[in-house]
N, C-alpha and C positions, 0 to 999 in steps of 0.2 A: 680764152676758153669759148667754145662755140655756144650759141644760144640753145640748141637742142640738148647739149650736155648739161648746161646750167638748169634747164627745166627738168631734166631727168633727176639731177641731184636734189633739187628742191622737192620734187615729188617723192623721192625716196625718203627725205627727211620728214616730210609731212606724214607719210605712211608709217614711218617708225614711231612717231609720236602718237598717231591715232591708234595703232595696234597696242602700244604700251598702255594707253588709257583704257582701251577696250579690255585688256587683261585685268586692270584694276577693278573695273566695274563688274567683271565676271568672278571676282573673288580672290584674285592674286593680291599679295601685299604690295603696297606702294613702293617699298624699297626695292622689290624685284623689278618693277616697271621703270624705275628711275634710270636704269642703264639705257633703255630704249629712248626715253625722253631726252637724255643728255646727248646721245648719238644723233638723234634727229635735229636737235637745236644746234649742235655744232656743225652739221652739214649745211643747214640753212645759213648759219652765221658765217661760214667760210665763203659762201657764194656772195652774201651781202657785202662782206669786207672786200672781196675781190672786185666786185662791181664798183665800190666806192673808190678803191685805189686806181682802177682804170679811168674813171671819170676825173679824178684829181690830176692824173698825169697828162691828160689831153689838153 
């Protein structure tokens, strides 16, 4: 996976978490924002795991 694509996916994950937390602070219920937090964390986690596997195989 190319570096710009990895950076984009990480940015997308961070944005998802930030907007979910923003919704919580603006009055939404936490359970409604949990979906955005989980999606953002899983995007970031997938990139981290992928990088770890690539470094391990080299």
